[in-house]
TIVEXLO-101280 format. One line per field, with one value per residue (C-alpha): residue in three letters; x, y, z. Coordinates in Angstrom, 2 decimals. Each point is the difference from the previous one (the first is absolute). Example, Ala and Ser with C-alpha at 12.3 -4.5 7.8 and 13.67 -1.06 7.14 Angstrom:
REM residues 2
aa	(Ala_Ser) $
x	(12.30_1.37) $
y	(-4.50_3.44) $
z	(7.80_-0.66) $
//
This chain:
REM residues 540
aa	(Met_Glu_Leu_Gly_Ala_Pro_Pro_Pro_Ala_Pro_Gly_Ser_Arg_Asp_Thr_Trp_Pro_Gly_Thr_Arg_Pro_Leu_Val_Trp_Ala_Pro_Arg_Ala_Arg_Thr_Val_Asp_Val_Val_Leu_Pro_Arg_Pro_Gly_Asp_Asp_Glu_Arg_Arg_Pro_Met_Arg_Leu_Val_Gly_Ala_His_Glu_Pro_Gly_Tyr_Trp_Arg_Ala_Asp_Glu_Glu_Leu_Pro_Pro_Gly_Thr_Asp_Tyr_Leu_Phe_Ser_Val_Asp_Gly_Gly_Ala_Pro_Val_Pro_Asp_Pro_Cys_Ser_Pro_Leu_Leu_Pro_Ser_Gly_Leu_Gly_Gly_Pro_Thr_Arg_Val_Leu_Asp_Pro_Ala_Phe_Ala_Trp_Thr_Asp_His_Gly_Trp_Ala_Gly_Arg_Ala_Leu_Ala_Gln_Ala_Val_Leu_Leu_His_Val_Asp_Val_Ala_Thr_Phe_Thr_Pro_Ala_Gly_Thr_Leu_Asp_Ala_Ala_Ala_Glu_Arg_Leu_Val_Ala_Val_Ala_Ala_Ser_Gly_Val_Ala_Gly_Val_Glu_Leu_Ser_Pro_Val_Ala_Ala_Phe_Asp_Ala_Val_Arg_Gly_Pro_Ala_Ser_Gly_Val_Arg_Leu_Phe_Ala_Val_His_Glu_Pro_Tyr_Gly_Gly_Pro_Arg_Ala_Leu_Gln_Arg_Phe_Val_Asp_Ala_Ala_His_Ala_Ala_Gly_Leu_Ala_Val_Val_Leu_Asp_Leu_Pro_His_Arg_Trp_Ala_Val_Ala_Asp_Asp_Leu_Gly_Leu_His_Ala_Phe_Gly_Pro_Tyr_Ala_Val_Gly_Ser_Arg_Ile_Gly_Pro_Arg_Thr_Gly_Ala_Arg_Pro_Gly_Pro_Ala_Gly_Thr_Asp_Ser_Pro_Arg_Leu_Asn_Leu_Asp_Gly_Ser_Gly_Ser_Arg_Gly_Pro_Arg_Asp_Phe_Leu_Val_Ala_Asp_Ala_Glu_Arg_Trp_Leu_Arg_Asp_Phe_His_Val_Asp_Gly_Leu_Leu_Leu_Asp_Val_Glu_Ala_Leu_Val_Asp_Arg_Ser_Pro_Val_Pro_Phe_Leu_Gly_Glu_Leu_Ala_Glu_Arg_Val_His_Ala_Leu_Gly_Glu_Arg_Leu_Gly_Arg_Pro_Leu_Thr_Leu_Leu_Thr_Asp_Gly_Pro_Gly_Arg_Ser_Asp_Arg_Leu_Thr_Ser_Val_Val_His_Gly_Ile_Leu_Ala_Ala_Pro_Gly_Asp_Asp_Asp_Arg_Ala_Gln_Asp_Leu_Arg_Arg_Leu_Ala_Gln_His_Val_Phe_Gly_Ala_Asn_Asp_Ala_Gln_Pro_Trp_Arg_Pro_Pro_Ser_Leu_Arg_Arg_Ala_Arg_Arg_Ala_Thr_Gln_Arg_Ala_Ala_Ser_Val_Leu_Val_Gly_Asp_Leu_Thr_Arg_Leu_Pro_Ala_Ala_Ala_Arg_Ala_Val_Pro_Trp_Ser_Pro_Ser_Gly_Cys_Gly_Pro_Ala_Thr_Ser_Ala_Arg_Ser_Glu_Asp_Glu_Arg_Ala_Cys_Leu_Leu_Thr_Phe_Ala_Leu_Leu_Ala_Gly_Thr_Pro_Pro_Val_Leu_Asp_Thr_Glu_His_Val_Pro_Val_Gly_Gln_Asp_Asp_Ala_Ala_Ser_Arg_Arg_Leu_Val_Ala_Trp_Ala_Arg_Thr_Leu_Ile_Gly_Leu_Arg_Pro_Glu_Val_Thr_Ala_Glu_Val_Asp_Ala_Pro_Val_Glu_Val_His_Ser_Asp_Gly_Glu_Val_Met_Leu_Gly_Arg_Arg_Gly_Ser_Ala_Ala_Val_Ala_Leu_Ala_Thr_Gly_His_Ala_Asp_Ala_Val_Val_Asp_Val_Glu_Arg_Leu_Leu_Ala_Thr_Asp_Arg_Gly_Pro_Trp_Gln_Val_Ala_Ala_Ala_Trp_Asp_Pro_Asp_Gln_Ala_Arg_Leu_Asp_Gly_Gly_Arg_Leu_Ala_Leu_Ala_Ala_Arg_Ser_Pro_Val_Val_Leu_Arg_Ala_Ala_Gly_Arg_Ala) $
x	(-5.45_-2.29_0.96_-0.75_0.45_2.97_2.97_0.86_2.50_3.63_1.56_3.44_2.52_3.70_2.23_-1.13_2.05_2.39_2.04_-3.14_-2.02_-3.55_-2.54_-3.62_-1.78_-3.67_-1.23_2.84_-0.41_3.77_3.03_3.60_3.33_2.16_3.76_1.81_2.35_2.13_-2.07_-3.02_-1.45_-0.80_-3.55_-1.03_-3.69_-1.28_-2.82_-2.96_0.76_-3.46_-3.43_1.45_1.96_-2.32_1.64_3.59_2.44_3.27_3.03_0.99_3.63_2.00_2.35_3.57_0.84_1.13_-2.38_-1.91_-3.64_-3.27_-3.63_-2.19_-3.79_-2.03_2.99_0.35_3.11_2.34_-0.39_1.80_-1.19_-2.32_1.96_3.45_2.66_2.73_-0.24_3.53_-1.22_-2.73_-3.70_-0.92_2.96_0.32_-0.37_3.11_-0.20_1.53_2.22_-1.68_3.23_1.52_2.61_-2.06_1.77_-3.08_-0.78_-0.24_-2.45_-3.24_-1.80_-1.39_-3.47_-0.92_-3.42_1.57_3.47_1.83_1.01_2.22_-1.13_2.81_-0.55_2.62_0.30_0.81_1.43_3.56_1.67_0.28_-3.70_0.41_-0.93_3.62_0.93_-3.02_1.08_3.31_-1.94_-2.05_2.38_-0.53_-3.74_0.01_2.03_-2.89_-2.12_-2.67_-1.33_0.15_-0.21_-3.01_1.44_-1.53_-1.40_2.68_-2.29_1.27_-1.25_0.94_2.67_-1.07_-3.79_-0.03_-1.84_-3.46_0.25_0.14_2.07_0.89_-0.71_2.17_3.14_2.56_0.95_3.29_1.57_-0.43_2.03_-2.62_-1.21_3.41_0.65_-3.33_0.97_3.37_-1.76_-2.42_2.82_2.06_-3.00_-0.60_3.69_-0.38_-3.12_-2.41_-3.28_-0.88_-3.45_-0.45_-2.40_-2.12_-1.25_-3.28_-1.45_1.93_0.12_-2.54_0.69_-1.08_3.53_0.85_-2.29_-1.48_-3.37_1.56_-0.15_-3.24_-2.07_2.72_-1.77_-3.58_-1.65_0.33_3.30_2.11_0.48_3.35_1.55_-1.09_2.47_1.70_1.65_-1.67_1.24_0.71_0.71_-3.45_-2.14_-2.61_0.30_-2.45_-1.25_1.00_-2.73_-0.51_-3.75_-1.20_-0.24_3.29_1.34_1.61_2.92_0.90_-0.35_2.37_2.33_0.20_0.24_2.83_1.88_-0.41_1.01_3.06_1.47_-0.64_1.29_2.73_1.30_-0.46_-1.78_-1.87_-3.01_-1.78_-1.50_-3.37_-1.84_-3.58_-1.53_1.38_-1.28_-3.62_-2.52_-3.62_0.38_-1.52_3.56_2.10_3.31_1.87_-1.44_0.95_3.53_0.38_-1.06_2.58_2.71_-0.80_0.23_3.29_1.40_-0.88_1.84_3.05_0.05_0.16_-2.60_-1.17_-1.93_-2.17_0.02_-2.94_0.01_-1.42_-0.47_-0.86_0.22_3.53_0.92_-2.46_2.63_2.26_-2.71_-1.05_3.49_1.06_-3.19_0.73_3.61_-0.93_-2.49_0.68_-2.21_-2.89_-3.56_-0.67_2.30_-2.88_-0.82_3.69_0.24_-3.11_1.50_3.29_-1.78_-1.88_2.64_3.31_-0.52_-2.78_-2.78_-1.87_-3.32_1.31_-0.56_2.41_-1.65_0.44_-1.35_-2.88_2.03_2.61_-2.66_-1.60_3.41_0.69_-3.37_0.42_2.30_1.95_3.12_-0.29_-0.34_3.26_1.84_-1.51_1.46_-1.30_-0.29_3.62_1.62_2.09_2.48_-0.01_2.78_-1.31_-3.45_1.31_1.75_-2.98_-2.04_-3.13_1.82_-0.09_3.05_2.27_-2.65_0.97_3.38_2.88_0.28_3.72_-0.82_-1.57_1.98_1.51_-2.37_-3.08_1.26_0.67_-3.59_-1.51_2.23_-1.13_-3.70_0.41_1.95_-2.14_-3.43_-0.72_-0.62_2.76_2.28_1.80_2.85_1.89_3.62_-0.71_-0.89_2.39_2.92_1.99_3.33_0.51_3.04_-0.85_-0.81_-3.64_-0.67_1.75_-2.11_-3.26_0.94_0.96_-3.36_-1.85_1.98_-0.93_-3.71_-0.02_1.49_-2.85_-2.71_-0.79_-0.63_-1.98_-2.21_-0.71_-2.62_-1.54_-3.52_0.43_-2.06_1.45_0.35_1.19_0.48_1.40_1.47_0.83_2.13_0.91_-1.82_-0.12_-1.26_-0.36_-0.93_0.26_3.35_1.68_-0.26_1.51_0.56_0.66_0.40_-1.63_1.03_3.39_0.83_1.17_-2.76_-0.83_-3.07_-1.43_-0.06_-1.24_-3.03_-1.01_0.83_-0.98_0.85_0.07_2.93_2.68_1.76_0.76_3.55_1.76_0.50_1.47_0.46_0.99_1.91_1.03_2.02_-3.12_-2.56_-0.19_-2.78_0.00_-2.86_-2.37_0.78_1.64_2.26_0.46_1.51_-2.15_-1.12_1.97_-2.06_0.37_-1.23_-1.15_-0.65_-1.71_2.52_-2.37_-1.34_-2.19) $
y	(-96.12_2.77_3.68_1.50_-3.19_0.01_-1.98_-3.16_0.47_-0.46_-3.30_-0.92_-1.37_-0.55_3.03_1.42_0.22_-2.57_-3.04_-2.14_1.22_1.07_1.58_1.06_-1.51_-0.60_-1.02_-2.35_-3.74_-0.59_2.10_-1.13_1.39_0.16_-0.24_1.13_-2.70_-0.19_-1.80_-0.86_1.83_-1.93_0.23_-0.65_-0.04_2.22_-0.85_1.97_1.21_-0.83_1.39_2.40_1.66_-0.12_0.42_-0.37_-2.50_-1.00_-1.95_-3.17_1.01_3.06_1.35_1.01_3.70_0.89_-2.49_1.30_-1.10_0.90_-1.06_-1.75_0.20_-2.80_-0.96_3.45_1.94_0.53_3.40_1.70_-0.20_3.01_0.50_-0.27_1.37_-0.10_0.21_0.07_-0.71_2.66_0.19_-3.02_-2.18_-2.62_0.81_-0.55_-1.10_2.69_-0.88_1.81_0.44_3.48_1.36_2.83_2.49_2.02_-2.07_3.13_1.76_0.67_1.72_3.54_1.43_1.29_1.61_3.50_-0.85_1.90_-2.30_0.51_-1.66_-2.05_-1.09_-2.73_0.55_3.73_0.42_-0.84_-0.24_-3.77_-0.40_-2.91_-0.67_-0.40_3.37_1.56_-1.56_1.90_3.28_-0.98_1.67_3.29_-0.60_-0.49_3.23_1.94_-0.78_-2.23_-2.99_-2.38_-0.62_-0.85_-2.38_0.01_-3.36_-2.67_-2.77_-1.79_1.27_-0.24_2.65_0.58_0.16_1.66_-0.83_0.78_-3.21_-1.94_-0.37_-3.06_1.23_-2.54_0.46_2.83_1.48_-1.61_3.16_1.63_-2.79_-2.61_-1.08_-0.08_3.63_1.00_-1.77_1.76_3.36_-0.47_-1.20_3.09_2.28_-1.34_0.43_3.65_0.36_0.14_-1.86_-1.45_0.22_-2.06_1.03_-2.92_0.34_-1.88_1.88_-2.27_-3.19_-1.97_1.46_-2.25_-0.84_-1.62_-2.93_-0.32_-0.94_-3.46_-0.57_1.63_3.22_2.36_2.77_1.15_1.25_3.71_1.71_2.84_2.49_1.43_2.63_3.53_1.43_-3.34_-0.35_-2.26_-3.54_-2.76_2.47_1.55_-3.11_-0.78_-2.84_-2.47_0.77_-2.28_-2.39_1.00_-0.43_-2.39_-3.75_-1.62_3.17_-1.94_-1.01_3.53_1.31_-2.67_0.86_3.66_-0.68_-2.51_2.50_2.78_-2.24_-1.21_3.49_0.85_-3.29_-1.28_3.37_1.90_2.94_2.29_0.98_-0.38_2.60_-1.06_1.40_0.20_0.28_-3.45_-1.53_1.22_-2.70_-0.24_-2.97_0.17_-0.73_2.64_-1.36_2.96_-0.81_-3.66_0.93_2.46_-2.67_-2.43_2.64_1.05_-3.64_-0.42_3.12_-1.41_-3.23_1.87_2.50_3.15_2.40_-0.64_2.54_0.06_3.35_0.62_2.34_0.35_2.33_3.58_-0.63_1.00_2.76_2.76_2.02_0.06_1.40_2.67_1.30_-0.03_1.87_2.72_0.40_-0.07_2.86_2.02_2.91_-2.11_1.08_-3.47_0.71_-0.45_-3.41_-0.97_0.92_-2.04_-2.98_0.58_-0.05_-3.18_-2.05_1.33_1.05_-2.53_2.23_-1.88_0.31_-1.88_-3.71_-2.05_-1.99_-3.75_-2.64_-2.07_-3.17_1.81_1.53_-3.42_-1.55_2.59_-0.66_-3.76_-0.19_2.32_-2.09_0.62_3.73_0.00_-1.49_1.97_3.45_2.28_3.64_0.31_3.16_-1.07_2.23_-0.05_-2.49_-2.36_0.26_-0.67_-3.18_-1.79_-2.41_2.13_3.18_1.19_-0.78_3.03_2.21_3.66_1.64_-1.34_1.91_0.31_2.60_2.22_2.42_-0.92_2.52_-1.73_-3.37_1.46_1.36_-3.37_-1.72_2.44_-0.62_-3.77_-0.43_2.29_-0.93_-2.68_-2.98_-2.64_1.35_-2.02_2.15_-0.53_0.26_3.00_2.07_-1.82_-0.90_-2.20_-1.23_3.05_2.08_3.38_3.02_0.22_-3.63_0.32_3.09_-1.81_-3.02_2.28_1.82_-3.32_-1.05_3.31_-0.41_-3.63_1.17_2.52_-2.39_-1.85_3.24_1.60_-3.05_-0.53_2.77_-1.60_0.41_3.71_2.52_0.96_3.53_1.02_3.73_1.99_3.49_1.03_-2.86_-1.33_-3.01_-0.96_-3.35_-0.71_-2.99_0.43_1.52_-0.67_1.92_0.06_3.22_0.11_2.85_-1.70_2.60_0.81_2.92_0.23_1.03_1.15_-1.20_1.05_-3.38_1.28_1.66_-2.95_-2.76_1.41_-2.41_-0.09_-2.41_2.69_1.62_-1.90_-1.14_-1.36_-3.73_-0.73_1.83_-1.20_3.28_0.86_3.05_1.66_-1.08_2.67_0.46_3.47_1.52_-2.63_0.65_-2.78_0.76_-3.01_-0.79_-0.85_-3.61_-0.79_-1.77_0.99_-2.10_1.98_-1.13_1.87_0.62_-1.14_-2.96_-2.56) $
z	(-78.82_-1.24_0.05_3.39_2.00_2.38_-1.27_1.92_2.79_-0.99_0.96_1.27_-2.49_-0.62_-0.49_-3.32_-2.14_1.39_-0.94_-0.37_-3.04_0.82_-2.39_0.01_-3.03_1.02_-3.48_-0.94_-0.38_0.21_0.83_-0.56_1.10_-3.15_0.43_-3.18_-1.27_-3.16_-2.64_2.11_3.07_3.16_1.28_3.59_0.88_2.81_2.41_1.29_3.55_1.32_0.80_2.58_-2.80_-3.00_-3.39_1.22_-1.48_1.64_-1.11_1.83_0.33_0.75_-2.67_0.89_-0.25_-3.49_-1.70_-3.05_-0.41_-1.67_0.34_-2.54_0.48_-1.59_-2.16_-1.48_-0.88_2.98_1.66_2.91_3.60_0.60_3.26_-1.59_2.36_-2.65_-3.80_-1.40_-3.58_-0.08_0.78_-2.12_0.93_2.71_3.66_2.11_3.62_2.19_2.95_2.90_1.98_0.26_2.44_1.52_2.27_1.11_3.09_2.14_-2.37_1.88_-2.89_-0.20_0.32_-3.48_0.57_-0.07_-1.28_-2.75_-2.86_-3.00_-3.21_-1.61_-3.63_-0.45_-3.78_0.32_3.49_-1.17_-3.40_0.47_0.66_2.46_3.60_1.04_-1.48_1.75_3.31_-0.20_0.32_3.05_2.48_-1.89_-0.01_3.77_0.43_-1.61_3.07_-1.59_1.90_-2.93_-3.72_-2.14_-2.58_-3.49_-1.25_-0.34_-1.30_-3.09_-3.39_-3.65_-0.56_-3.64_0.43_3.42_3.22_-1.41_-2.01_3.27_3.15_2.07_3.51_1.91_-2.11_0.11_-3.38_-1.00_-1.53_3.40_1.57_0.87_3.46_1.66_-0.97_1.57_3.23_0.00_-0.60_2.93_2.27_-0.87_0.50_3.51_0.80_-0.95_2.16_-2.94_-0.40_-3.42_-1.56_-3.17_-2.75_-1.26_-3.63_0.43_-2.99_-2.38_2.11_-2.11_-3.46_-2.91_-1.15_3.35_-0.82_3.50_-1.54_-0.60_3.77_1.07_0.25_1.17_-1.90_-0.44_-3.21_0.71_-0.75_1.29_-2.82_-1.08_2.19_-0.83_-2.47_-0.65_-3.37_-2.56_-0.48_2.51_2.84_-0.45_-0.21_2.62_2.46_1.50_3.49_2.85_1.08_3.62_0.32_-2.75_-0.30_1.03_1.59_2.89_-2.24_-1.22_3.57_1.27_-2.88_1.01_3.74_-0.53_-2.12_2.61_2.89_-1.89_-0.47_3.63_1.41_-2.35_-1.25_3.28_-1.63_2.42_-2.09_-3.31_-2.29_-1.44_-3.03_1.38_-3.47_-0.92_3.25_-0.08_0.92_1.12_2.30_3.51_1.17_-1.77_-1.24_1.44_3.46_-0.34_-1.10_2.88_2.51_-1.38_-0.02_3.55_1.16_-1.83_1.63_3.41_-0.81_-1.35_2.83_-2.15_-1.43_-3.57_-2.06_-3.10_-1.76_-2.34_-2.96_-3.49_-2.98_0.95_3.75_0.90_-2.44_1.05_1.81_-3.08_-2.27_2.51_0.73_-3.61_-0.95_2.53_-1.13_-3.70_0.24_3.17_-1.10_-1.22_0.80_1.42_2.97_2.50_-1.48_0.05_3.68_0.82_-1.80_1.83_3.36_-0.88_-1.79_1.23_3.59_0.50_1.28_2.68_-1.74_-3.05_0.23_-2.12_-2.78_0.22_-2.41_1.36_0.30_2.09_2.26_0.52_0.69_2.70_1.55_-0.16_2.98_2.23_-0.67_-3.72_0.58_1.93_-2.98_-2.89_-0.72_-2.76_-1.04_-1.08_-1.38_-2.97_-1.83_-3.84_-0.81_2.67_-1.59_-3.54_1.07_1.63_-2.12_-0.39_-1.15_-3.62_-2.08_-0.10_1.58_0.26_-0.32_2.09_3.27_-0.56_-2.64_2.66_2.12_3.34_1.63_-1.37_1.18_3.43_0.13_-0.81_2.55_2.66_-0.48_-0.47_3.22_2.17_-1.36_2.60_-2.29_-0.44_-2.76_-2.67_-1.31_-3.26_-1.09_-2.24_3.07_2.36_-2.32_2.36_-1.23_-2.25_0.77_-1.54_2.17_-1.08_0.90_3.37_0.78_-0.76_2.11_2.89_-0.29_0.06_3.10_1.72_-0.78_1.12_3.29_0.41_-1.14_3.31_1.89_-2.81_-0.79_3.74_-0.49_-3.05_1.50_0.67_-2.03_-3.37_-1.32_-3.46_-0.83_-2.89_-0.05_-3.56_-1.34_3.44_1.31_3.70_1.22_3.71_2.11_3.78_0.92_-3.38_-3.24_-3.52_-1.90_-3.73_-2.49_-2.96_-2.55_-1.45_2.26_3.58_2.43_3.51_1.96_3.37_1.72_3.36_-1.63_-2.16_2.45_3.39_2.79_3.80_0.01_-0.21_-2.94_-3.20_-0.68_-3.10_0.54_-3.42_-3.30_-3.43_-0.45_3.56_-1.04_-1.38_2.61_2.75_2.58_1.58_1.96_-1.20_-3.67_-2.00_-2.96_-2.26_-3.35_-3.03_-0.13_3.14_2.71_3.65_2.93_3.07_3.56_2.82_2.78_2.73_-2.00_1.75) $
//
């Protein structure tokens, strides 16, 4: 198939991966299942599925759960199944057949709509001292108490612990040090019991890295490459990676590969949504892969009877709020205040004349079908630690937010939760599970803002105003406003003069420092760097 031609329609096949080995190897003359045996491995030939499934080879027999196997293409060295669900001996070791049975207890879980939901990013490796999924699951009740709708789980795909994920990830397998596939199922089951949705981050950027050896099977990758992440350290973690073949010759196989992986997490692991790196999924096909995936996910959701969501993000797309707010707080008396306020109106409050930027493939995917548009969610607002943990972020970018003051963290939380776009919070700003007074105060502030969010964001299409009076900034949308003394001194601002409204007098709805926030005669006294949320008494 030449570039630009639509890929053939996907076919129907056995559960993939399953107990009967199946592999896409369109250029192979022979493919064998290799069963490791002491002294001499056993080889069993596979057969081509047929013309309706071009390039697919299938074993004649099912393998019992727990069986180890590899594939040999044209008599070559044995290599793991590209769709390995379990790799107990590492990325290059044998694939193990996974028993699909699991004692789920979430039968009453109906899912959650995630288009405007507040999520908390959970990085398995750093969320708890143990760095495992089971340890993370023990904190889910505390996460739910913060008021968020769900967790965005950092990538759990298997990778080499020494060389890092940039050297290659096995999409279908769960990293064994995190607890493996059973631990992920237990985590999702516990999340649903706590009333939390689970969104899983898929590291497609590294899914066809050279060291994985997928070229032995077929054209999983194209000639162009995705460069190292901006700011990545030199060495294996900073190497570039081949680009997924989504629109070139033989792209049907890689598309099937990615769709099967996505459907597996949603179906067999009960996750509610997937986070996609749009930069890694760019294609020029007349049938955009994102649109095809959204269609398949929508159909799967109808069969499962619960909503499923694809969240889309990428470098530089979700961290605009962070840079704007930190810039204002870092230089409150700067001559560029007018420019900062314009950026605040556009990127933080979401001024209605600012159209969000979307990559061409995502725009075409949304246009492809109304059903796809209902599944795809973008334009996220991601807090710093959540941004650092996703696959496209620079390694160790910026100073840790924990080094900033509680007041600065409270400011960023305020704008993130009231901006109108779906926010992804982090555990540096919402330190759930921590028992010190500062952490409890931040979690309580997040819970307060999440409670205000539905009413505030209901007016997301209302006109936006941003004003400054000395070092006090006021941002208003409809009948809600945020006041912030950006300098290091307490301040007083005439709210009624700057934010004239016919909806009645302004009232304090929430304040980071409630003892200092006083509204008297239309004048608001507020503590330095302490955000205050205002509501008009006669709001619409």
